[in-house]
C-alpha positions as a Python dict, from the first residue, in 0.01 Angstrom:
ca = {
    (1, 'M'): (0, 0, 0),
    (2, 'N'): (86, -43, -357),
    (3, 'Y'): (113, -376, -537),
    (4, 'C'): (394, -442, -787),
    (5, 'S'): (409, -725, -1097),
    (6, 'V'): (630, -790, -1409),
    (7, 'Y'): (467, -639, -1691),
    (8, 'N'): (586, -846, -1997),
    (9, 'Q'): (416, -1075, -2305),
    (10, 'I'): (296, -1307, -2037),
    (11, 'T'): (130, -1082, -1812),
    (12, 'E'): (-46, -839, -2028),
    (13, 'A'): (-303, -1035, -2127),
    (14, 'L'): (-424, -1131, -1787),
    (15, 'S'): (-680, -898, -1625),
    (16, 'Y'): (-485, -843, -1286),
    (17, 'I'): (-192, -625, -1476),
    (18, 'K'): (-486, -347, -1511),
    (19, 'E'): (-563, -353, -1159),
    (20, 'I'): (-234, -369, -990),
    (21, 'D'): (-52, -43, -886),
    (22, 'E'): (281, -74, -1036),
    (23, 'W'): (474, -244, -1332),
    (24, 'I'): (822, -335, -1366),
    (25, 'I'): (966, -357, -1737),
    (26, 'N'): (1280, -510, -1808),
    (27, 'Y'): (1458, -265, -2042),
    (28, 'N'): (1563, -390, -2392),
    (29, 'K'): (1757, -187, -2587),
    (30, 'R'): (1643, -349, -2924),
    (31, 'D'): (1261, -267, -2848),
    (32, 'N'): (1151, 86, -2975),
    (33, 'T'): (795, 111, -2813),
    (34, 'L'): (894, 181, -2442),
    (35, 'L'): (901, 544, -2486),
    (36, 'D'): (530, 560, -2644),
    (37, 'F'): (441, 282, -2391),
    (38, 'I'): (523, 514, -2084),
    (39, 'K'): (331, 792, -2263),
    (40, 'Q'): (20, 583, -2318),
    (41, 'H'): (37, 502, -1945),
    (42, 'Q'): (70, 842, -1752),
    (43, 'E'): (-151, 729, -1483),
    (44, 'K'): (70, 376, -1366),
    (45, 'K'): (382, 387, -1184),
    (46, 'I'): (658, 231, -1416),
    (47, 'I'): (981, 87, -1328),
    (48, 'I'): (1232, 18, -1593),
    (49, 'R'): (1485, -260, -1468),
    (50, 'I'): (1845, -217, -1617),
    (51, 'D'): (2078, -477, -1631),
    (52, 'E'): (2484, -385, -1598),
    (53, 'K'): (2521, -460, -1996),
    (54, 'D'): (2278, -168, -2024),
    (55, 'Y'): (2409, 99, -1817),
    (56, 'N'): (2553, 275, -2142),
    (57, 'C'): (2198, 346, -2222),
    (58, 'A'): (2142, 568, -1897),
    (59, 'E'): (2145, 885, -2031),
    (60, 'I'): (1867, 751, -2290),
    (61, 'L'): (1666, 602, -2019),
    (62, 'I'): (1700, 932, -1827),
    (63, 'E'): (1529, 1127, -2135),
    (64, 'I'): (1261, 893, -2126),
    (65, 'A'): (1207, 892, -1799),
    (66, 'K'): (1134, 1281, -1805),
    (67, 'V'): (830, 1234, -2011),
    (68, 'N'): (654, 1062, -1698),
    (69, 'H'): (654, 1159, -1360),
    (70, 'N'): (584, 815, -1208),
    (71, 'V'): (860, 633, -1407),
    (72, 'S'): (1149, 524, -1203),
    (73, 'L'): (1487, 346, -1285),
    (74, 'L'): (1580, 31, -1124),
    (75, 'F'): (1921, -39, -1186),
    (76, 'K'): (2098, -433, -1120),
    (77, 'V'): (2378, -301, -880),
    (78, 'W'): (2519, 26, -730),
    (79, 'D'): (2730, 255, -1009),
    (80, 'E'): (2877, 557, -894),
    (81, 'D'): (2824, 706, -1264),
    (82, 'V'): (2487, 601, -1319),
    (83, 'V'): (2370, 750, -991),
    (84, 'E'): (2488, 1077, -1085),
    (85, 'K'): (2361, 1099, -1390),
    (86, 'A'): (2019, 996, -1256),
    (87, 'A'): (2054, 1210, -956),
    (88, 'A'): (2152, 1541, -1199),
    (89, 'A'): (1851, 1484, -1388),
    (90, 'H'): (1631, 1454, -1041),
    (91, 'I'): (1522, 1121, -1168),
    (92, 'K'): (1387, 848, -902),
    (93, 'F'): (1591, 590, -927),
    (94, 'F'): (1716, 247, -677),
    (95, 'F'): (1864, -54, -679),
    (96, 'E'): (1796, -435, -694),
    (97, 'E'): (2033, -494, -456),
    (98, 'K'): (1858, -596, -107),
    (99, 'V'): (1887, -404, 194),
    (100, 'N'): (1951, -655, 537),
    (101, 'N'): (2158, -428, 742),
    (102, 'W'): (2174, -78, 854),
    (103, 'D'): (2485, 4, 691),
    (104, 'I'): (2359, -94, 333),
    (105, 'L'): (2053, 115, 452),
    (106, 'N'): (2229, 408, 560),
    (107, 'S'): (2440, 413, 238),
    (108, 'F'): (2167, 374, 12),
    (109, 'I'): (1948, 672, 160),
    (110, 'S'): (2260, 904, 183),
    (111, 'N'): (2305, 843, -215),
    (112, 'G'): (1966, 957, -303),
    (113, 'V'): (1748, 643, -366),
    (114, 'S'): (1390, 658, -393),
    (115, 'E'): (1320, 340, -260),
    (116, 'I'): (1479, 40, -109),
    (117, 'Y'): (1390, -346, -62),
    (118, 'I'): (1387, -482, 294),
    (119, 'T'): (1485, -805, 354),
    (120, 'D'): (1594, -1074, 617),
    (121, 'S'): (1658, -934, 989),
    (122, 'L'): (1557, -585, 875),
    (123, 'G'): (1204, -717, 792),
    (124, 'F'): (1153, -774, 1196),
    (125, 'E'): (1246, -409, 1240),
    (126, 'I'): (1041, -290, 999),
    (127, 'I'): (906, -4, 1255),
    (128, 'K'): (1215, 126, 1309),
    (129, 'V'): (1337, 100, 925),
    (130, 'A'): (1029, 305, 825),
    (131, 'E'): (1096, 582, 1079),
    (132, 'V'): (1450, 627, 909),
    (133, 'A'): (1350, 560, 541),
    (134, 'H'): (1005, 773, 558),
    (135, 'S'): (1147, 1068, 749),
    (136, 'K'): (1396, 1056, 414),
    (137, 'G'): (1133, 1029, 193),
    (138, 'V'): (1246, 705, 73),
    (139, 'K'): (984, 432, -4),
    (140, 'I'): (1008, 68, 155),
    (141, 'R'): (937, -244, -81),
    (142, 'V'): (948, -605, 49),
    (143, 'Y'): (887, -957, -144),
    (144, 'P'): (581, -1119, 94),
    (145, 'N'): (563, -1425, -57),
    (146, 'I'): (951, -1568, 7),
    (147, 'A'): (1062, -1666, 376),
    (148, 'Q'): (1385, -1466, 388),
    (149, 'A'): (1712, -1550, 596),
    (150, 'Q'): (2068, -1505, 542),
    (151, 'W'): (2164, -1847, 689),
    (152, 'F'): (1965, -2152, 533),
    (153, 'D'): (1923, -2310, 848),
    (154, 'T'): (1717, -2075, 999),
    (155, 'P'): (1394, -2179, 1153),
    (156, 'D'): (1107, -2107, 956),
    (157, 'L'): (926, -1920, 1166),
    (158, 'L'): (1243, -1694, 1187),
    (159, 'K'): (1234, -1618, 859),
    (160, 'F'): (1071, -1295, 712),
    (161, 'F'): (770, -1314, 525),
    (162, 'I'): (401, -1178, 502),
    (163, 'R'): (79, -1366, 561),
    (164, 'P'): (-190, -1242, 358),
    (165, 'E'): (-395, -1218, 658),
    (166, 'D'): (-107, -962, 814),
    (167, 'V'): (-101, -697, 538),
    (168, 'D'): (-291, -471, 723),
    (169, 'A'): (-64, -455, 1007),
    (170, 'Y'): (238, -356, 770),
    (171, 'E'): (63, -69, 591),
    (172, 'K'): (215, 208, 788),
    (173, 'Y'): (574, 76, 718),
    (174, 'I'): (570, -77, 374),
    (175, 'D'): (497, 124, 35),
    (176, 'T'): (529, -163, -177),
    (177, 'L'): (463, -561, -212),
    (178, 'E'): (623, -697, -512),
    (179, 'F'): (601, -1077, -595),
    (180, 'Y'): (867, -1308, -616),
    (181, 'G'): (900, -1591, -855),
    (182, 'D'): (760, -1728, -1147),
    (183, 'V'): (568, -1421, -1320),
    (184, 'E'): (297, -1710, -1429),
    (185, 'K'): (180, -1713, -1090),
    (186, 'H'): (197, -1318, -997),
    (187, 'Q'): (-172, -1289, -1056),
    (188, 'I'): (-250, -1585, -779),
    (189, 'Y'): (-25, -1406, -538),
    (190, 'Y'): (-184, -1072, -599),
    (191, 'K'): (-550, -1204, -556),
    (192, 'I'): (-479, -1392, -226),
    (193, 'Y'): (-286, -1102, -105),
    (194, 'K'): (-518, -836, -206),
    (195, 'N'): (-796, -1037, -54),
    (196, 'K'): (-572, -1090, 269),
    (197, 'E'): (-657, -1423, 316),
    (198, 'W'): (-540, -1784, 276),
    (199, 'F'): (-718, -2087, 354),
    (200, 'G'): (-433, -2349, 399),
    (201, 'P'): (-49, -2430, 509),
    (202, 'L'): (148, -2129, 416),
    (203, 'N'): (443, -2317, 238),
    (204, 'E'): (179, -2360, -48),
    (205, 'I'): (226, -1964, -122),
    (206, 'I'): (565, -1886, 43),
    (207, 'I'): (852, -1979, -119),
    (208, 'G'): (1136, -2129, 66),
    (209, 'L'): (893, -2205, 380),
    (210, 'E'): (906, -2586, 448),
    (211, 'S'): (684, -2564, 767),
    (212, 'D'): (338, -2684, 701),
    (213, 'I'): (199, -2430, 935),
    (214, 'D'): (-147, -2379, 857),
    (215, 'S'): (-258, -2004, 821),
    (216, 'R'): (-615, -2063, 971),
    (217, 'Y'): (-465, -2145, 1304),
    (218, 'L'): (-255, -1904, 1371),
    (219, 'L'): (-350, -1628, 1684),
    (220, 'R'): (-338, -1290, 1603),
    (221, 'S'): (-65, -1260, 1825),
    (222, 'F'): (173, -1383, 1577),
    (223, 'I'): (183, -1067, 1366),
    (224, 'S'): (183, -834, 1655),
    (225, 'K'): (497, -1018, 1840),
    (226, 'R'): (671, -1030, 1473),
    (227, 'L'): (616, -654, 1413),
    (228, 'R'): (824, -578, 1723),
    (229, 'C'): (1040, -846, 1802),
    (230, 'E'): (1372, -748, 1602),
    (231, 'R'): (1448, -1125, 1630),
    (232, 'K'): (1601, -1126, 2017),
    (233, 'C'): (1572, -1487, 2016),
    (234, 'L'): (1902, -1486, 1770),
    (235, 'K'): (2077, -1215, 2026),
    (236, 'G'): (2071, -1423, 2335),
    (237, 'N'): (1698, -1361, 2455),
    (238, 'N'): (1527, -1666, 2537),
    (239, 'C'): (1210, -1571, 2378),
    (240, 'N'): (1022, -1874, 2207),
    (241, 'R'): (741, -1697, 2126),
    (242, 'C'): (703, -1824, 1756),
    (243, 'F'): (754, -2165, 1834),
    (244, 'E'): (505, -2168, 2114),
    (245, 'I'): (268, -2046, 1865),
    (246, 'E'): (346, -2290, 1585),
    (247, 'E'): (291, -2572, 1845),
    (248, 'L'): (-36, -2454, 1953),
    (249, 'S'): (-161, -2394, 1602),
    (250, 'K'): (-90, -2759, 1507),
    (251, 'K'): (-274, -2883, 1838),
    (252, 'M'): (-563, -2649, 1742),
    (253, 'K'): (-554, -2782, 1380),
    (254, 'E'): (-580, -3146, 1531),
    (255, 'N'): (-867, -3087, 1748),
    (256, 'H'): (-1058, -2897, 1475),
    (257, 'L'): (-1039, -2549, 1640),
    (258, 'R'): (-1011, -2188, 1442),
    (259, 'V'): (-912, -1887, 1551),
    (260, 'S'): (-1215, -1665, 1564),
    (261, 'F'): (-1277, -1307, 1696),
    (262, 'D'): (-1543, -1163, 1912),
    (263, 'V'): (-1714, -807, 1882),
    (264, 'K'): (-1394, -672, 2080),
    (265, 'G'): (-1145, -837, 1857),
    (266, 'E'): (-1017, -1069, 2147),
    (267, 'E'): (-887, -1411, 2033),
    (268, 'D'): (-1116, -1718, 2105),
    (269, 'G'): (-1072, -2084, 2006),
    (270, 'S'): (-1415, -2211, 1821),
    (271, 'E'): (-1447, -2533, 1674),
    (272, 'G'): (-1419, -2497, 1254),
}
């Protein structure tokens, strides 16, 4: 699994930018150093993000992308003309528009994107999504550090996000974790998710999460259920597993009990 962040004047001096697998660079047509930069970093995956106002520069960017097979073009919104140009030049491209239903998913895949951003409900169907996308050679990207739902009043644990502790569970299905929010905080997010552990309330690192549920008191079954649940609770099923897990975690915290695992990997409540 790759980790992705923005490369700019703020981040270029930070140590994590050298470790991270993918860089996103916002295209600026007044900057003449992009071609040289790409040539100098042949080993890095570089994603050039292009605003609509610069779509008339698509042909120039396609020529720049040809010098490094690791370069992809990221367009803000769908545009048939730029799609045709990129596809004809065999340049990898995808769109910033988020994919939260199967219609958009299949539409993007059929039009030749190299990657897709998965969000909202499809995050709870990630196994099926990965099966379809990967069979077509399309990679999956997600924002792990923001609670995602289309309805603002969706209960927190029914929103899609990924705990640092659960990264390994998504390894087979997600290709890139891209961090959301202030660029200045990306180095912090990177270290937390790279270490795959968080010692405190999830709302301190998950943007938009109001629940103060503590990551240290969540059972392993939290992720095993979320991976396969497809949010059946919103489709008439009476599953209350998320709320049961949340309530149990609060009681464990009140009683100073932590989640630990024996040598067989089974859960056991132990005093913290």
